[in-house]
C-alpha positions as a Markdown table, in Angstrom:
| # | Residue | x | y | z |
|---|---|---|---|---|
| 1 | Met | 5.6 | 27.5 | -0.3 |
| 2 | Gln | 6.4 | 26.5 | 3.1 |
| 3 | Gly | 4.9 | 23.2 | 2.9 |
| 4 | Phe | 7.1 | 22.5 | -0.1 |
| 5 | Lys | 10.1 | 23.4 | 1.9 |
| 6 | Glu | 9.2 | 21.1 | 4.6 |
| 7 | Val | 8.4 | 18.2 | 1.7 |
| 8 | Phe | 11.9 | 18.9 | 0.3 |
| 9 | Lys | 13.5 | 18.6 | 3.8 |
| 10 | Glu | 11.6 | 15.1 | 4.4 |
| 11 | Val | 13.2 | 14.1 | 1.1 |
| 12 | Ser | 16.6 | 15.2 | 1.3 |
| 13 | Leu | 16.7 | 13.1 | 4.5 |
| 14 | Ala | 15.5 | 10.0 | 2.9 |
| 15 | Ile | 17.5 | 10.0 | -0.3 |
| 16 | Leu | 20.6 | 11.9 | 0.5 |
| 17 | Pro | 21.9 | 9.1 | 3.2 |
| 18 | Ile | 21.9 | 6.4 | 0.6 |
| 19 | Thr | 22.9 | 8.4 | -2.2 |
| 20 | Ala | 26.1 | 9.5 | -0.3 |
| 21 | Ala | 26.4 | 5.7 | 0.8 |
| 22 | Val | 26.9 | 4.5 | -2.9 |
| 23 | Ile | 28.9 | 7.5 | -3.7 |
| 24 | Ala | 31.5 | 6.1 | -1.1 |
| 25 | Leu | 31.2 | 2.5 | -1.9 |
| 26 | Gln | 32.1 | 3.8 | -5.4 |
| 27 | Val | 35.0 | 5.8 | -4.5 |
| 28 | Leu | 36.5 | 3.6 | -1.5 |
| 29 | Leu | 35.7 | 0.3 | -2.7 |
| 30 | Val | 33.3 | -1.1 | -5.2 |
| 31 | Arg | 34.6 | 1.3 | -8.6 |
| 32 | Leu | 32.0 | 0.6 | -10.9 |
| 33 | Pro | 31.8 | 1.2 | -14.6 |
| 34 | Leu | 31.7 | 5.3 | -14.7 |
| 35 | Glu | 28.7 | 4.9 | -17.2 |
| 36 | Leu | 26.7 | 3.2 | -14.5 |
| 37 | Phe | 27.7 | 5.5 | -11.8 |
| 38 | Val | 26.4 | 8.5 | -13.7 |
| 39 | Arg | 23.3 | 6.9 | -14.3 |
| 40 | Phe | 22.8 | 6.0 | -10.8 |
| 41 | Leu | 23.4 | 9.6 | -10.1 |
| 42 | Ile | 21.1 | 11.1 | -12.7 |
| 43 | Gly | 18.4 | 8.4 | -11.4 |
| 44 | Ala | 19.0 | 9.9 | -7.7 |
| 45 | Gly | 18.5 | 13.3 | -9.0 |
| 46 | Met | 15.1 | 12.4 | -10.7 |
| 47 | Val | 14.1 | 10.4 | -7.7 |
| 48 | Phe | 14.2 | 13.2 | -5.6 |
| 49 | Phe | 12.4 | 15.8 | -7.6 |
| 50 | Gly | 9.7 | 13.1 | -8.5 |
| 51 | Leu | 9.5 | 12.0 | -4.7 |
| 52 | Ala | 9.2 | 15.5 | -3.7 |
| 53 | Leu | 6.5 | 16.2 | -6.3 |
| 54 | Phe | 4.7 | 13.5 | -5.5 |
| 55 | Leu | 4.6 | 13.8 | -1.3 |
| 56 | Gln | 3.6 | 17.5 | -2.1 |
| 57 | Gly | 0.7 | 16.1 | -4.5 |
| 58 | Val | -0.3 | 13.5 | -1.6 |
| 59 | Lys | -0.5 | 16.5 | 0.8 |
| 60 | Val | -2.4 | 18.8 | -1.2 |
| 61 | Gly | -4.8 | 16.2 | -3.0 |
| 62 | Leu | -5.0 | 12.7 | -1.9 |
| 63 | Leu | -5.2 | 13.5 | 1.9 |
| 64 | Pro | -8.0 | 15.8 | 2.0 |
| 65 | Met | -10.0 | 14.2 | -0.9 |
| 66 | Gly | -9.5 | 11.0 | 1.1 |
| 67 | Glu | -10.8 | 12.5 | 4.3 |
| 68 | Ala | -13.7 | 14.4 | 2.6 |
| 69 | Val | -14.8 | 11.0 | 0.7 |
| 70 | Gly | -14.5 | 9.0 | 4.2 |
| 71 | Gly | -16.5 | 11.9 | 5.6 |
| 72 | Glu | -19.5 | 12.1 | 3.0 |
| 73 | Leu | -19.9 | 8.2 | 2.5 |
| 74 | Pro | -21.3 | 7.4 | 6.0 |
| 75 | Lys | -23.6 | 10.2 | 5.5 |
| 76 | Arg | -25.7 | 8.4 | 2.7 |
| 77 | Gly | -27.2 | 6.4 | 5.5 |
| 78 | Ser | -26.7 | 3.0 | 3.1 |
| 79 | Met | -24.3 | 0.1 | 4.3 |
| 80 | Pro | -24.1 | -1.3 | 1.0 |
| 81 | Phe | -23.4 | 2.2 | -0.4 |
| 82 | Leu | -20.5 | 2.7 | 2.0 |
| 83 | Leu | -18.9 | -0.8 | 1.3 |
| 84 | Phe | -19.2 | -0.7 | -2.4 |
| 85 | Phe | -17.4 | 2.7 | -2.6 |
| 86 | Ala | -14.8 | 1.5 | -0.2 |
| 87 | Phe | -14.1 | -1.6 | -2.3 |
| 88 | Val | -13.9 | 0.3 | -5.5 |
| 89 | Leu | -11.6 | 3.1 | -4.0 |
| 90 | Gly | -9.2 | 0.4 | -2.5 |
| 91 | Phe | -9.1 | -1.3 | -5.8 |
| 92 | Ala | -8.3 | 1.6 | -7.6 |
| 93 | Val | -5.5 | 2.9 | -5.2 |
| 94 | Thr | -3.7 | -0.2 | -5.3 |
| 95 | Val | -3.8 | -0.8 | -9.1 |
| 96 | Ala | -2.0 | 2.7 | -9.2 |
| 97 | Glu | 0.4 | 2.0 | -6.4 |
| 98 | Pro | 3.6 | 1.6 | -7.9 |
| 99 | Asp | 5.1 | -0.6 | -5.5 |
| 100 | Val | 2.7 | -3.2 | -6.6 |
| 101 | Arg | 3.4 | -3.0 | -10.2 |
| 102 | Val | 7.0 | -3.4 | -9.6 |
| 103 | Leu | 6.5 | -6.8 | -7.7 |
| 104 | Ala | 4.4 | -7.9 | -10.2 |
| 105 | Leu | 6.7 | -7.3 | -13.1 |
| 106 | Gln | 9.4 | -8.9 | -10.9 |
| 107 | Val | 7.0 | -12.3 | -10.4 |
| 108 | Asp | 6.2 | -12.5 | -14.0 |
| 109 | Val | 9.8 | -12.3 | -15.3 |
| 110 | Val | 11.0 | -15.0 | -12.4 |
| 111 | Ser | 8.2 | -17.1 | -13.2 |
| 112 | Gly | 8.4 | -16.9 | -16.9 |
| 113 | Gly | 5.1 | -15.5 | -17.5 |
| 114 | Leu | 3.4 | -18.5 | -15.6 |
| 115 | Val | 1.9 | -15.4 | -13.1 |
| 116 | Gly | 1.0 | -12.8 | -15.3 |
| 117 | Arg | 1.6 | -8.9 | -13.9 |
| 118 | Gln | -2.3 | -8.3 | -14.8 |
| 119 | Thr | -3.2 | -11.4 | -12.7 |
| 120 | Leu | -1.3 | -10.5 | -9.7 |
| 121 | Ile | -2.0 | -7.0 | -10.1 |
| 122 | Leu | -5.9 | -7.9 | -9.7 |
| 123 | Thr | -5.5 | -10.4 | -6.9 |
| 124 | Val | -3.8 | -8.1 | -5.0 |
| 125 | Ala | -6.0 | -5.1 | -5.7 |
| 126 | Ala | -9.0 | -7.2 | -5.0 |
| 127 | Gly | -8.1 | -8.5 | -1.8 |
| 128 | Leu | -6.8 | -5.1 | -0.4 |
| 129 | Ala | -10.3 | -3.7 | -1.7 |
| 130 | Leu | -12.2 | -6.4 | 0.3 |
| 131 | Phe | -10.1 | -5.8 | 3.7 |
| 132 | Val | -10.7 | -2.0 | 2.9 |
| 133 | Ala | -14.3 | -2.5 | 2.9 |
| 134 | Leu | -14.1 | -5.0 | 6.2 |
| 135 | Ala | -12.1 | -2.0 | 7.6 |
| 136 | Met | -15.2 | 0.3 | 7.3 |
| 137 | Leu | -17.7 | -2.1 | 8.3 |
| 138 | Arg | -15.5 | -2.7 | 11.6 |
| 139 | Ile | -15.6 | 1.2 | 11.9 |
| 140 | Val | -19.7 | 1.4 | 11.7 |
| 141 | Leu | -20.1 | -1.9 | 13.9 |
| 142 | Arg | -17.8 | -1.4 | 16.5 |
| 143 | Val | -16.1 | -4.7 | 16.1 |
| 144 | Pro | -12.6 | -4.6 | 18.2 |
| 145 | Ile | -9.6 | -4.8 | 15.4 |
| 146 | Ala | -7.9 | -7.1 | 17.4 |
| 147 | Trp | -10.3 | -9.8 | 16.7 |
| 148 | Leu | -10.1 | -9.1 | 12.9 |
| 149 | Tyr | -6.4 | -9.3 | 13.1 |
| 150 | Gly | -6.7 | -12.6 | 15.2 |
| 151 | Val | -8.9 | -14.3 | 12.5 |
| 152 | Ser | -7.4 | -13.2 | 9.6 |
| 153 | Tyr | -3.6 | -14.4 | 10.6 |
| 154 | Leu | -5.0 | -17.8 | 11.9 |
| 155 | Ala | -6.7 | -17.7 | 8.4 |
| 156 | Ile | -2.9 | -16.7 | 6.9 |
| 157 | Ile | -1.4 | -19.7 | 9.1 |
| 158 | Leu | -3.8 | -22.3 | 8.1 |
| 159 | Leu | -3.4 | -21.4 | 4.3 |
| 160 | Ser | 0.1 | -21.3 | 4.1 |
| 161 | Phe | 0.5 | -25.1 | 5.1 |
| 162 | Ala | -2.2 | -25.6 | 1.8 |
| 163 | Thr | -0.1 | -23.1 | -0.3 |
| 164 | Pro | 2.4 | -24.0 | -3.0 |
| 165 | Ala | 5.9 | -23.0 | -1.1 |
| 166 | Ala | 7.0 | -20.8 | -4.0 |
| 167 | Phe | 3.7 | -18.7 | -3.4 |
| 168 | Val | 4.0 | -18.3 | 0.2 |
| 169 | Pro | 6.8 | -15.5 | 0.0 |
| 170 | Ile | 5.3 | -14.0 | -3.0 |
| 171 | Ala | 2.1 | -13.4 | -0.9 |
| 172 | Phe | 3.8 | -12.1 | 2.4 |
| 173 | Asp | 5.8 | -9.7 | 0.0 |
| 174 | Ser | 2.2 | -8.4 | -1.8 |
| 175 | Gly | 1.0 | -7.2 | 1.5 |
| 176 | Gly | 4.4 | -5.6 | 2.1 |
| 177 | Val | 3.8 | -3.5 | -1.2 |
| 178 | Thr | 0.3 | -2.3 | -0.6 |
| 179 | Thr | 1.9 | -0.3 | 2.1 |
| 180 | Gly | 3.2 | 1.9 | -0.4 |
| 181 | Pro | 2.8 | 6.0 | -1.2 |
| 182 | Val | -0.2 | 6.1 | -3.0 |
| 183 | Thr | -2.2 | 3.4 | -1.0 |
| 184 | Val | -1.4 | 4.4 | 2.7 |
| 185 | Pro | -2.1 | 8.0 | 2.8 |
| 186 | Phe | -5.4 | 7.3 | 1.1 |
| 187 | Ile | -6.6 | 4.4 | 3.2 |
| 188 | Leu | -5.7 | 6.4 | 6.6 |
| 189 | Ala | -7.7 | 9.6 | 5.1 |
| 190 | Leu | -10.6 | 7.2 | 3.9 |
| 191 | Gly | -10.4 | 5.8 | 7.7 |
| 192 | Leu | -10.3 | 8.8 | 9.4 |
| 193 | Gly | -12.7 | 10.5 | 7.7 |
| 194 | Thr | -15.3 | 7.9 | 8.4 |
| 195 | Ala | -14.1 | 7.6 | 11.9 |
| 196 | Ala | -14.7 | 11.6 | 12.1 |
| 197 | Val | -18.3 | 11.7 | 11.3 |
| 198 | Met | -19.4 | 8.6 | 13.2 |
| 199 | Gly | -21.2 | 9.9 | 16.5 |
| 200 | Gly | -19.3 | 9.0 | 19.8 |
| 201 | Arg | -16.1 | 7.6 | 18.0 |
| 202 | Ser | -12.4 | 8.4 | 18.6 |
| 203 | Ser | -10.6 | 9.0 | 15.1 |
| 204 | Phe | -7.5 | 8.0 | 17.0 |
| 205 | Ala | -8.9 | 4.6 | 17.8 |
| 206 | Asp | -11.0 | 3.8 | 14.7 |
| 207 | Gly | -8.9 | 5.7 | 12.2 |
| 208 | Phe | -5.8 | 3.8 | 12.8 |
| 209 | Gly | -5.0 | 0.2 | 12.1 |
| 210 | Leu | -6.4 | 0.0 | 8.8 |
| 211 | Val | -3.4 | -0.3 | 7.0 |
| 212 | Gly | -2.3 | -3.3 | 8.5 |
| 213 | Leu | -5.6 | -5.0 | 8.3 |
| 214 | Ala | -5.9 | -4.2 | 4.5 |
| 215 | Ser | -2.5 | -5.4 | 4.1 |
| 216 | Ile | -3.7 | -8.7 | 4.9 |
| 217 | Gly | -5.9 | -9.3 | 1.9 |
| 218 | Pro | -3.4 | -9.5 | -0.6 |
| 219 | Val | -1.7 | -12.4 | 1.3 |
| 220 | Leu | -4.6 | -14.1 | 1.3 |
| 221 | Gly | -5.4 | -13.3 | -2.2 |
| 222 | Val | -2.3 | -14.3 | -3.5 |
| 223 | Met | -2.2 | -17.7 | -1.3 |
| 224 | Leu | -5.7 | -18.6 | -2.8 |
| 225 | Leu | -3.9 | -17.8 | -6.1 |
| 226 | Gly | -1.2 | -20.4 | -5.7 |
| 227 | Met | -3.6 | -22.6 | -4.7 |
| 228 | Leu | -5.4 | -22.1 | -7.8 |
| 229 | Phe | -2.2 | -22.2 | -10.1 |
| 230 | Gly | -0.9 | -25.1 | -7.8 |
């Protein structure tokens, strides 16, 4: 129960300021239709309680499970086994990410169906999953993460000149939406769990940076998708 109180406090600090700001704008300046304003208040309440339950679920379920899985996979002693399941888990959590689905819906609507929802979701999920597997490989092989960042962002810069202009901003937004409330806790927990069981490793040094690295995958994936559609 104590943990749930802390979650409610965190959600209150996140939701109440924006709610208060909108209420102030409604009273002092904007004066939107009453029906729309009431719907906003109801929606804010649903977001508050839904987010509180979601974050509690992350703390009691996703984080422990991610660390447990990350700790068990390297013990199997098979690199292909580790990389395969890192890819599968990365793909699965991205497909479940609400932010990715919101972006896919918006792109589908704006493009008039040219880029379908499922096409974009699967592209983003595959890109992130590939880089989650690459991040696990980096931990095992002790490759400096700065090298991977340098090579990956160089590839992004080069591809941005060949990708149709309309797809470049979508690609960068695709990387941003993968840093959502489902993907981030699981990827971090997976990395920390993997680093913790590797002998002589620092969970602090090896377990972090995975989210930033993984988010590069969707950017590259959507740029390649743009070149295909273009």
